[in-house]
Structures are given as structure tokens and as C-alpha cells.
C-alpha positions in Angstrom: -14.9 -57.8 33.7 -16.4 -54.3 33.4 -20.0 -53.7 32.2 -18.8 -52.6 28.7 -15.8 -54.9 28.2 -16.4 -58.0 26.1 -14.1 -61.0 26.3 -13.1 -62.5 23.0 -15.2 -65.6 22.0 -13.6 -68.8 22.9 -14.2 -72.5 22.2 -15.9 -74.6 25.0 -13.0 -75.5 27.3 -11.7 -79.0 27.8 -13.4 -80.4 30.9 -15.9 -77.5 30.8 -19.2 -77.6 32.6 -22.5 -77.3 30.8 -25.9 -76.5 32.3 -29.1 -77.3 30.5 -32.3 -75.5 31.3 -35.2 -77.5 29.8 -38.7 -76.0 29.8 -41.8 -78.3 29.9 -45.4 -77.4 29.4 -48.1 -80.2 29.4 -51.7 -79.2 29.7 -52.5 -82.5 31.5 -49.7 -82.0 34.0 -47.9 -85.1 32.7 -44.4 -85.9 31.5 -44.4 -87.8 28.3 -42.0 -90.4 27.0 -40.5 -88.2 24.3 -39.5 -85.7 27.0 -37.8 -88.3 29.1 -36.0 -89.7 26.1 -34.7 -86.2 25.2 -33.5 -85.5 28.8 -31.7 -88.8 29.0 -29.7 -88.0 25.9 -29.0 -84.4 27.0 -27.8 -85.5 30.4 -24.9 -87.4 28.8 -23.6 -84.0 27.7 -24.4 -81.9 30.7 -23.2 -81.5 34.3 -26.5 -80.3 35.5 -30.0 -80.4 34.0 -32.8 -78.2 35.4 -36.4 -78.8 34.3 -38.7 -75.8 34.5 -42.3 -76.8 34.4 -44.9 -74.2 33.4 -48.0 -75.2 35.3 -48.7 -77.9 37.8 -47.4 -81.5 37.5 -49.5 -84.5 38.6 -47.9 -86.7 41.2 -47.3 -89.3 38.5 -45.6 -86.7 36.3 -43.4 -85.5 39.0 -42.3 -89.1 39.8 -41.4 -89.7 36.2 -39.4 -86.5 36.0 -37.5 -86.6 39.3 -34.9 -89.2 38.2 -34.4 -87.6 34.8 -33.1 -84.2 36.0 -31.1 -82.7 38.8 -33.7 -80.1 39.8 -37.3 -79.4 39.1 -38.8 -75.9 39.2 -42.6 -75.7 39.1 -44.0 -72.3 38.4 -47.2 -70.6 37.3 -47.9 -71.1 33.6 -47.0 -67.5 32.6 -44.6 -66.1 30.1 -44.2 -69.2 28.0 -40.7 -70.8 27.9 -39.1 -67.3 28.0 -40.6 -66.6 31.4 -39.6 -70.0 32.6 -36.0 -69.4 31.5 -35.9 -66.0 33.1 -37.2 -67.5 36.4 -34.6 -70.3 36.2 -31.7 -67.8 35.7 -33.0 -65.7 38.5 -33.1 -68.6 40.9 -29.6 -69.7 39.9 -28.2 -66.3 40.7 -24.5 -66.4 41.2 -24.4 -70.2 40.7 -24.3 -69.6 37.0 -20.6 -68.9 37.5 -20.1 -72.6 38.1 -20.7 -73.3 34.4 -19.0 -72.6 31.1 -22.1 -72.9 28.9 -25.8 -72.7 29.5 -28.2 -74.3 27.0 -31.8 -72.9 27.1 -34.1 -75.3 25.4 -37.6 -76.7 25.7 -40.0 -79.6 24.8 -41.0 -78.4 21.3 -38.8 -81.0 19.6 -38.3 -84.7 19.3 -34.8 -86.1 19.7 -32.1 -87.1 19.5 -32.9 -88.2 15.9 -29.2 -88.2 15.4 -26.5 -88.3 18.1 -25.9 -85.1 20.1 -22.2 -86.0 20.4 -21.0 -84.8 16.9 -23.0 -81.6 17.2 -21.5 -80.7 20.6 -18.0 -81.7 19.4 -18.4 -79.3 16.4 -19.8 -76.4 18.3 -17.4 -76.9 21.2 -14.6 -76.1 18.8 -16.2 -72.9 17.6 -15.0 -69.6 19.1 -18.4 -68.1 19.8 -20.2 -66.3 22.6 -23.5 -68.0 21.8 -25.0 -70.4 19.3 -28.3 -71.7 18.2 -29.4 -75.0 16.7 -31.2 -73.3 13.8 -31.9 -69.8 12.4 -34.6 -68.1 10.4 -33.8 -65.9 7.4 -35.1 -62.4 7.0 -38.3 -61.9 5.1 -39.9 -58.9 3.5 -43.2 -59.5 5.3 -43.5 -60.2 9.0 -46.2 -62.9 9.3 -46.2 -62.6 13.1 -47.3 -59.0 13.3 -48.8 -58.7 9.8 -46.7 -55.6 9.0 -43.1 -54.6 8.4 -40.3 -57.0 7.8 -39.1 -60.1 9.7 -35.5 -59.8 10.8 -32.9 -62.5 10.6 -32.9 -64.3 14.0 -32.0 -67.4 15.9 -34.8 -69.7 16.8 -35.2 -69.6 20.5 -36.1 -73.3 21.1 -32.3 -73.9 21.5 -29.9 -71.1 22.5 -26.5 -72.0 24.0 -24.6 -69.2 25.8 -20.9 -69.2 27.0 -19.7 -67.7 30.2 -18.0 -64.9 28.3 -21.5 -63.6 27.6 -23.7 -64.7 30.5 -21.3 -63.3 33.0 -21.7 -59.8 31.6 -23.8 -56.8 32.6 -25.4 -56.8 29.1 -26.7 -60.3 29.7 -28.2 -59.4 33.1 -29.7 -56.2 31.7 -31.3 -58.0 28.8 -33.3 -60.3 31.1 -34.1 -57.5 33.6 -35.5 -55.3 30.8 -37.4 -58.0 29.0 -41.1 -57.0 29.1 -43.7 -59.3 30.4 -44.7 -62.0 28.0 -48.4 -62.8 27.9 -49.0 -64.1 24.4 -47.2 -66.2 21.8 -46.8 -63.1 19.7 -45.2 -61.3 22.7 -42.7 -64.2 23.1 -41.7 -64.0 19.4 -41.7 -60.2 19.0 -40.0 -59.3 22.3 -37.5 -62.1 22.6 -37.0 -64.5 19.6 -36.8 -61.8 17.0 -34.5 -59.5 19.0 -32.3 -61.8 21.0 -29.5 -62.3 18.4 -29.6 -58.7 17.2 -29.4 -57.4 20.8 -26.2 -59.3 21.6 -24.6 -59.2 18.1 -25.2 -55.5 18.1 -23.3 -55.3 21.4 -20.3 -57.1 19.9 -21.0 -60.7 20.9 -20.4 -63.4 18.3 -23.1 -66.0 17.6 -23.6 -68.8 15.0 -26.3 -71.2 14.0 -25.3 -74.8 13.9 -27.6 -75.4 10.9 -28.2 -72.3 8.8 -31.4 -72.1 6.8 -29.5 -70.5 3.9 -27.7 -73.8 3.4 -31.1 -75.4 2.5 -32.4 -72.5 0.4 -35.4 -71.9 2.8 -36.2 -69.3 5.3 -36.9 -71.8 8.1 -35.1 -75.1 7.9 -36.6 -76.5 11.0 -40.0 -76.3 9.4 -39.4 -76.5 5.7 -36.4 -78.9 5.6 -36.7 -81.3 8.5 -35.5 -84.4 6.6 -32.5 -82.6 5.2 -31.5 -81.4 8.6 -31.7 -84.9 10.0 -29.7 -86.3 7.1 -27.0 -83.6 7.9 -26.8 -84.7 11.5 -29.2 -82.3 13.3 -30.2 -84.2 16.4 -33.5 -82.4 16.7 -36.8 -82.7 14.8 -39.3 -80.0 15.6 -42.9 -80.9 16.5 -44.3 -78.1 14.3 -44.2 -79.9 10.9 -46.7 -82.3 12.4 -49.3 -79.8 13.6 -48.9 -76.9 11.3 -51.7 -76.2 8.8 -51.5 -79.0 6.1 -52.2 -76.8 3.1 -49.4 -74.5 4.0 -46.9 -77.4 4.4 -48.2 -78.7 1.1 -47.3 -75.4 -0.6 -43.7 -76.0 0.6 -43.6 -79.7 -0.1 -42.9 -80.6 3.6 -43.5 -84.3 3.8 -43.7 -85.3 7.5 -43.8 -89.0 6.7 -40.3 -88.8 5.2 -39.0 -86.8 8.2 -40.3 -89.5 10.6 -38.8 -92.2 8.4 -35.4 -90.4 8.5 -35.7 -90.2 12.3 -36.5 -93.9 12.5 -33.5 -94.7 10.3 -31.3 -93.0 12.9 -32.7 -95.2 15.7 -35.2 -92.8 17.1 -38.3 -94.6 18.5 -41.0 -92.7 16.5 -43.7 -94.4 18.5 -43.1 -91.9 21.4 -43.4 -89.0 19.0 -46.6 -90.3 17.5 -48.0 -90.9 21.0 -47.4 -87.3 21.9 -48.8 -86.0 18.6 -51.9 -88.3 18.9 -52.7 -86.7 22.2 -52.2 -83.1 21.2 -52.9 -82.7 17.5 -56.2 -82.8 15.8 -56.3 -86.3 14.2 -57.1 -85.3 10.6 -54.3 -82.7 10.7 -51.9 -85.3 12.0 -53.0 -87.8 9.4 -52.2 -85.3 6.7 -49.0 -83.9 8.2 -47.4 -87.2 9.1 -48.7 -89.1 6.1 -50.5 -91.6 8.2 -52.4 -93.2 5.3 -51.1 -96.5 4.1 -51.7 -97.9 0.6 -51.4 -101.5 1.7 -49.4 -103.2 -1.0 -46.7 -105.8 -1.6 -44.0 -103.5 -0.1 -45.6 -103.8 3.3 -44.1 -106.2 5.8 -46.0 -109.5 6.0 -47.8 -110.8 9.1 -45.5 -112.6 11.6 -47.4 -115.8 12.7 -44.8 -116.4 15.5 -46.1 -113.2 17.2 -49.7 -113.9 16.4 -52.3 -111.4 17.5 -55.4 -112.6 19.4 -58.2 -111.4 17.1 -62.0 -111.1 17.6 -64.3 -110.1 14.8 -67.5 -108.4 16.2 -70.1 -108.2 13.5 -73.6 -106.6 13.8 -75.8 -108.4 11.2 -79.2 -106.8 10.6 -79.4 -108.0 7.0 -78.8 -111.7 7.5 -78.6 -112.4 3.8 -75.2 -110.6 4.0 -73.8 -113.2 6.4 -71.9 -115.2 3.8 -70.2 -112.0 2.4 -69.2 -110.8 5.8 -67.8 -114.2 7.0 -65.9 -114.5 3.7 -64.3 -111.2 4.5 -63.6 -112.2 8.1 -61.9 -115.3 6.9 -59.1 -113.2 5.3 -57.8 -112.7 8.9 -54.6 -114.8 9.1 -54.9 -117.6 11.6 -57.9 -118.5 13.7 -60.1 -115.8 15.1 -63.1 -115.6 17.4 -66.4 -114.4 16.1 -69.1 -112.6 18.0 -72.2 -111.7 16.0 -74.9 -109.4 17.3 -78.4 -109.2 15.8 -81.8 -107.7 16.9 -84.0 -110.8 17.2 -84.0 -114.6 17.8 -85.3 -115.5 14.4 -82.4 -113.7 12.7 -80.0 -115.3 15.1 -81.1 -118.8 14.2 -80.8 -118.0 10.5 -77.3 -116.5 11.0 -76.2 -119.5 13.0 -77.3 -121.9 10.3 -75.5 -119.9 7.6 -72.3 -119.7 9.6 -72.3 -123.4 10.4 -72.3 -124.1 6.6 -69.3 -121.8 5.9 -65.6 -122.8 5.9 -63.1 -120.9 7.9 -60.5 -121.0 10.7 -62.7 -119.8 13.4 -62.3 -120.3 17.1 -65.3 -119.7 19.3 -68.4 -118.5 17.6 -71.2 -116.7 19.4 -74.4 -115.2 18.1 -76.0 -112.7 20.5 -79.5 -111.2 20.4 -79.1 -107.6 21.6 -81.8 -106.2 24.0 -82.5 -103.4 21.6 -81.6 -102.2 18.1 -81.7 -98.6 19.2 -78.3 -97.3 18.2 -77.8 -100.2 15.8 -74.2 -101.3 15.4 -72.9 -98.7 17.9 -75.0 -99.8 20.8 -74.5 -103.5 19.9 -70.8 -102.9 20.0 -70.5 -100.7 23.1 -73.3 -102.2 25.2 -73.9 -105.7 23.8 -70.2 -106.6 23.5 -68.7 -104.5 26.4 -67.7 -107.7 28.2 -65.7 -108.9 25.2 -63.9 -105.6 24.7 -63.0 -105.4 28.4 -62.0 -109.0 28.8 -58.3 -108.6 28.0 -58.6 -111.7 25.9 -57.8 -109.9 22.6 -55.1 -107.8 21.0 -57.2 -106.7 18.1 -60.9 -106.3 17.4 -62.4 -106.1 13.9 -65.7 -104.2 13.9 -68.0 -105.0 11.0 -71.7 -104.6 10.2 -74.1 -105.5 7.4 -74.0 -102.3 5.5 -76.5 -101.6 2.7 -77.6 -98.0 3.0 -80.6 -98.6 0.7 -81.9 -95.1 1.2 -79.0 -93.8 -0.9 -79.8 -95.9 -3.9 -78.1 -99.0 -5.3 -74.9 -97.5 -6.8 -74.1 -95.2 -3.9 -75.0 -97.8 -1.3 -73.1 -100.6 -3.1 -70.0 -98.4 -3.5 -70.0 -97.4 0.2 -70.1 -101.1 1.2 -67.3 -102.0 -1.2 -65.2 -99.0 0.0 -65.4 -100.4 3.5 -64.8 -104.1 2.8 -62.2 -103.7 0.0 -60.0 -101.4 2.2 -60.4 -103.4 5.4 -60.5 -107.0 4.4 -59.6 -107.1 0.7 -58.0 -110.5 0.6 -55.7 -112.6 2.8 -52.6 -110.8 1.7 -54.1 -107.4 2.3 -55.5 -108.3 5.7 -52.3 -109.9 6.9 -50.4 -106.7 6.0 -52.9 -104.7 8.0 -52.4 -106.9 11.0 -48.6 -106.5 10.5 -49.0 -102.8 10.9 -50.3 -103.5 14.4 -47.4 -105.8 15.1 -44.9 -103.2 13.9 -46.5 -100.3 15.8 -47.5 -100.9 19.4 -48.9 -97.4 19.5 -51.3 -97.9 16.5 -54.8 -97.8 17.9 -57.0 -97.9 14.9 -56.9 -98.5 11.2 -59.9 -97.8 8.9 -60.6 -96.6 5.3 -60.2 -92.9 4.4 -63.2 -90.6 4.4 -65.9 -91.7 1.8 -66.3 -89.0 -0.8 -67.6 -90.8 -3.9 -71.4 -90.6 -3.9 -71.5 -88.4 -0.7 -71.0 -84.7 0.0 -68.7 -85.3 2.9 -65.9 -83.1 1.7 -66.0 -80.0 3.9 -69.1 -81.1 5.7 -68.4 -84.4 7.5 -69.1 -83.0 11.0 -72.7 -82.2 9.8 -74.6 -81.4 13.0 -72.6 -83.7 15.2 -69.9 -81.3 16.5 -71.7 -79.6 19.4 -72.8 -83.0 20.8 -69.3 -84.4 20.2 -67.7 -81.5 22.2 -70.1 -82.1 25.1 -69.5 -85.9 25.1 -65.7 -85.5 24.7 -65.6 -83.3 27.8 -67.7 -85.8 29.7 -65.4 -88.7 28.7 -62.2 -86.7 29.5 -61.1 -86.5 25.8 -58.9 -83.4 25.4 -57.5 -84.1 21.9 -58.1 -81.0 19.7 -61.0 -81.3 17.3 -60.5 -81.0 13.6 -62.1 -77.9 12.2 -63.9 -78.9 9.0 -64.3 -82.7 9.1 -63.2 -85.2 11.7 -60.9 -88.1 11.1 -63.3 -91.0 11.6 -64.2 -94.5 10.4 -67.2 -93.4 8.3 -69.3 -96.5 7.9 -68.2 -97.5 11.4 -66.0 -100.4 10.5 -62.4 -100.6 11.7 -59.5 -102.5 13.2 -58.7 -101.4 16.7 -56.8 -102.4 19.8 -59.5 -102.8 22.6 -57.3 -100.7 24.9 -57.4 -97.8 22.5 -61.2 -97.8 22.8 -61.2 -98.0 26.6 -62.6 -94.5 27.1 -65.6 -95.4 25.0 -66.1 -98.9 26.2 -65.8 -98.3 29.9 -68.5 -95.7 29.9 -71.7 -97.3 31.2 -73.8 -96.9 28.1 -77.3 -98.2 28.0 -79.5 -98.9 25.0 -81.9 -96.2 26.1 -79.1 -93.6 25.7 -79.3 -94.0 21.9 -83.0 -93.1 21.6 -85.4 -94.7 19.1 -85.5 -94.9 15.4 -86.0 -91.2 15.1 -82.7 -90.5 17.0 -80.6 -92.4 14.5 -79.6 -89.3 12.5 -77.0 -86.6 12.5 -76.8 -85.0 16.0 -77.9 -88.3 17.6 -75.6 -90.3 19.9 -74.9 -93.1 17.3 -73.6 -90.6 14.7 -71.6 -88.7 17.3 -69.9 -92.0 18.4 -69.2 -92.9 14.8 -66.8 -89.9 14.7 -65.2 -90.4 18.1 -62.8 -93.5 18.0 -59.7 -91.6 16.8 -60.1 -88.9 19.4 -60.7 -91.4 22.2 -57.7 -93.4 21.2 -55.6 -90.3 20.8 -56.3 -89.2 24.4 -54.7 -92.5 25.5 -51.7 -91.9 23.2 -52.7 -94.2 20.4 -52.5 -92.9 16.8 -54.8 -93.9 13.9 -54.0 -94.8 10.3 -56.2 -94.8 7.3 -55.7 -97.8 5.1 -56.5 -98.3 1.4 -56.0 -101.1 -1.1 -54.0 -100.2 -4.2 -56.9 -100.8 -6.6 -59.3 -98.7 -4.6 -56.6 -96.0 -4.1 -56.5 -95.6 -7.9 -60.3 -95.1 -8.0 -60.4 -92.7 -5.1 -57.4 -90.6 -5.9 -58.4 -89.9 -9.6 -61.9 -88.9 -8.5 -60.5 -86.7 -5.7 -57.9 -85.2 -8.0 -60.5 -84.2 -10.6 -62.9 -82.8 -8.1 -60.2 -80.7 -6.4 -59.1 -79.5 -9.8 -62.6 -78.4 -10.8 -63.3 -76.8 -7.4 -60.0 -74.8 -7.6 -60.5 -73.6 -11.1 -62.0 -70.1 -10.4 -59.7 -69.1 -7.5 -56.1 -68.1 -8.2 -53.0 -69.1 -6.2 -51.7 -72.1 -4.4 -54.1 -74.4 -2.7 -53.5 -72.7 0.7 -54.2 -69.3 -0.8 -57.4 -70.5 -2.4 -58.5 -72.0 0.9 -57.7 -68.8 2.8 -59.7 -66.7 0.3 -62.7 -69.1 0.4 -62.7 -69.3 4.2 -62.5 -65.5 4.4 -65.7 -65.3 2.2 -67.6 -67.7 4.6 -70.5 -69.8 3.6 -71.3 -69.4 -0.1 -74.9 -70.5 0.2 -76.8 -70.7 -3.1 -75.1 -67.7 -4.7 -78.1 -65.4 -4.2 -77.7 -61.6 -4.1 -78.0 -61.8 -0.3 -75.2 -64.4 -0.2 -72.9 -62.3 -2.4 -73.5 -59.2 -0.3 -72.6 -61.2 2.8 -69.4 -62.5 1.3 -68.4 -59.0 0.0 -68.9 -57.6 3.5 -67.0 -60.4 5.2 -64.1 -60.0 2.8 -63.9 -56.2 2.6 -65.6 -54.8 5.6 -65.3 -57.3 8.4 -65.2 -54.6 11.1 -68.6 -53.4 9.9 -69.9 -57.0 10.0 -68.8 -57.3 13.6 -70.4 -54.0 14.6 -73.7 -55.0 12.8 -73.7 -58.3 14.6 -73.5 -56.5 17.9 -76.3 -54.2 16.9 -78.5 -57.0 15.7 -77.9 -59.3 18.7 -81.5 -60.2 19.8 -80.3 -60.7 23.4 -79.2 -57.1 23.7 -80.5 -53.6 23.0 -81.0 -52.3 20.3 -81.0 -55.8 18.7 -83.8 -56.9 21.0 -86.0 -54.0 19.8 -85.2 -54.7 16.2 -85.9 -58.4 16.6 -89.2 -57.6 18.3 -90.2 -55.1 15.6 -89.3 -57.6 12.8 -91.4 -60.3 14.3 -94.3 -58.0 14.8 -94.1 -56.9 11.1 -93.9 -60.5 10.0 -97.0 -61.3 12.1 -99.0 -58.4 10.6 -98.1 -59.5 7.1 -99.2 -63.0 7.8 -102.6 -61.8 9.2 -103.2 -59.3 6.4 
């Protein structure tokens, strides 16, 4: 074939040979289960599978991958999947002539959520030079570059090319002339947005297996994942589970429904949730995947034939709450072991007497006097009960403590306690349904009430001053799960259900009571408050996801309060919720609404370049900021002395 001659598009030939080039990037150097599951299904429809790994694999990762593919190419993590594909094609050289179709794909999707067979059968019959899984409609505004229009294009996570195209000089020239890719924007602008146009403009014929126009959206893989699955698309993109939740809310993308559709097709969603738990900020995942459960009658009941070994660990400082706490613990189906921690021997004796007089299906009961109350329930749990949590004797731990928060007043403190106990251990039916969640989902690491917001200013502020210390501790413990921006997903109140294994990174660390400091250290920024926010992130690093759980009657209280507050807060800013948030975030901290605050907000919104330049000028560590700072301090001192 000459450099300009184009063979007519043909169906995939009977007995034809297909090559799949699958790009993998894992920042830990591992190969996750969802990747192996996808490769196993693809291999049934391919004669050769090549995995191209951007970055280094661990020995364990390489061992897992070697039996799943025919060839592994490890390369420098450069050029994203586009650079990986170019490298693979270059290494193949003339060997590409052995195949009738090359599929270029990557690890940015879960699947198969429906069988690959019908898709390949349908596209095999199509006379095309190349085909994509999905496309993206044209848009008047280009959100990638911020200017111009966005052209119609094929999405590059799956491009299949027939020999009538990849054996041409045009194909070879495209890859030779492709500029270096150093950023995500480069990959989109220089490849994804132009690939289809480059070849269609040269006379090649391409189709999308699932066109976005059929779903009345510009990007079906993001905005219509459930509809795609129901129409037989074998792939569920990961993006709907890590994209910004307010943006997905604007387009009514319900990730929970997409996961349910995948499960209905036989896909093991646990392997998807495991990957997401390790790589998505937990509060983002909780919102995108709908991982809050209103635990009601529609939930599956607990299966006593597969009983979980349960231990309740309760830190009791206020021993007058013993009866209330044991009554809640007694809602656990079947017998449970009980470990109580308390600060002194006199309390321990009173607690033992109270427990002895109470009914319940308890197994072993132990009341421990902790060596120190520094760190309160956190130290009692991680230090005083480390042996219990690491024993391997239990499938589930229920962490409780005698919560009063008297410093917040009767109403606020009482509500916080009820918010915890009602949503954790409401009654026997509720608790049995919560335990059934752990029976149903082996990857469920924690379950706890949603963020407290009635009586507390937690909305938008729940990191408080704990984030810097959290970041340092996470690095020390090897936790690489991304941190949520505004507020963490955490068991506020520090009560939860958990698999002991999901807490391993926290429990195995050799904490000592002295690490927690004295009474003065029990505040935001202190270790106890940092650890309160850490369980979901520690569990996520190990591949365990978290769920928030709420009883139906409390959901009614919480939702109506939250709905009204959001409505009031949104009343002065136009647009959809994501547009309101964008505008408010652009303004920055509002402060008290002083003239100085309004000037700062005006400058941030309208003259951000000037703000950045002024920050550099005023930086007290550099000149001239150092001189300005010194002069300002001198002036302040003179005024004070005058």
C-alpha cells in the first residue's frame, strides 16, 4: 500500500488476530484486583495482551501481573498512557503486521460490567478503520484550555485500530510527530482531542460503539454511566467516583446506581471499591458512590449461620452511663465479648458491679484500668486494648465511650450523644442490619454516623487545626490516601463499627500514653483529635472502604436541618450549587465582613495576579518584604511606647 492510498474499511476478519495494549499506572507500584479482573476478561478476546507499566512495579506487583498478560513493558512514568502506547508500538515494530486489530486501552475503567462478547461481535461486523468505546460531543467552551471550543472526539481510554489503518504511513507519521506529553492537558490537547479528526480528515472511517448523542449528554462515560451499562457497555469509568461531587450533582450522576447496575451484571464491586478507597479522598468517595446507608427494613437481615465474632470496647469515664452503654451494646445480635477501659480502680469496681446486675448475652467481660487517661478514649483503645485488636479473635469491634460533652451545654451535648448511639446501636433490628452490611461486604472496613452538624459549626470547618498534624502522621504511618479538602470523612464522636484488620496501620504503631500529652493537649491539633479523623484514611490505605450509617428517624431530623441550612446559605449567590461553591471559593475566607475583608475578596476575585505579586512583595522572608516587615514592627513598637 502506498503512503497516500487508503484501503476500504472492512469488518474484523473471521479468525482474525487481536492485540491489546493495556497501560497501567499505580503510584504504589502494585497491581490491583480490578486490573487483573479486566485483563482476564480481555484475554478471552485477544491473541496477545501487552501490559505497559508507567513507573516501577514492586516484586509482588510484577508476580501478580506476569500470569495475566503475554508481555510486560516497564518504563519511566512519562507521557501518561499516550507515551506508553507510543513506546509499545515502537517496540512492536514490524510485529504489528501479525495482527488484524490493535486495542489501545488503560486502567481507568472497571469491567467487564457487562460481557465483552456482544460488544466485540457487534463491532467486528462494522466496516471501519478504527472505533472507540465512547465519544465526547463538541462544546462551545473548551474546559481543558479555558478558551475556544471543544471539538467532537473519541475518548482515548479505548481506541481499536484495524490493520488497514495501522499499516499505513499516516499512522506511523502520527506517532512520530506526536509532541512530548508532560501534563494531563498535553495528553488531551495533543492526542485525545485530535486523534479522530487527524484520521477522519485523512479519509479513514471511525465509529463510537456508544455515542453520547444517544444519551443526550456530551460525555456519556461521565454523565450516563448507568444507562451505558444497561445498554451493554462492558466498561464503567472510574471518573464518576472521584470527580468533584457538586459538579456531578449538577448533572444528576448517581454513582451508587451505577455500582448497583454493575453488580446486577455480576461485576464484583468490592474490587472497585477497594481501588477507590485507596486512591480517592474518602469524603469525595462517600458522596460520589453514595456510601451512606439509611439502615431500614429494606436492608438484609443478619445471618446467624455466618456469625461475626464481635467485641465491644467501651471507654467509660462517666460510670453513671454504664447502664445506657450496655443497653446499647446488648442490641448486638448474639453473644459478644466486652472490654471496658476506665481511668481508676474505684471506677472499675463501680462499673463491674453495674454490669453484673445487667442482663445481656455477653461472653467474656473484662474491666481494665488504663495506665493514664491522657488521650482519653483514643489512648485507651490504641494502647490499652492493642492486644485485643491484634489478637485475631474478632471479626468486628464496636468502639464506644461515655460521651457527655458537658462543656457544650445540655441540649448540644445530649444531641451529640444521641446522634452517635441512635445511628450506631439504635435497636436490635438496626444493629443486626449494620452487622449484615459487614457480612455482605468483605471490603467494608468501617461504619459510623455521618458528620455531626446540628449544634456544631462543623460544616466547612471540620479539619479545624488538625490537618497539618494529620498530614505528618499519615506520612509516618504510610497512609497515601488523598486527603479531603474542606472536611475529612471521620467518625466524629469517635464511635464506630470496624474490622480490626482495617485499623491495623493505627493499631500496630507503638503508641504510648505519653504521646498524647496531658489535659492541655486534648484539643484540636493534639494527637487524640488527629487520630479521631484518621480511621477511614488508614482503612482506605489497606483497601477497605467506609460507610456512614443513619437510622431512618434520625435521617429525617438531619436531612431537614441540613436542607434548610443549605437553602439559607445559598440564597444570596446565583446559579447551581457547584457554581455557588466555585464563586465562594474564589472569594476566599469571608471573615467578619469588614471593609478589609471585602477588599481582600474583591482583589482575589478580580485581580488575582496583583494579589500574587503583592504576596511576593510582602513576604517577610525575602526582600523587600523583609524591610517592610521590619519597618512595620518598628512603627508598632514606637506607637506602643508613645
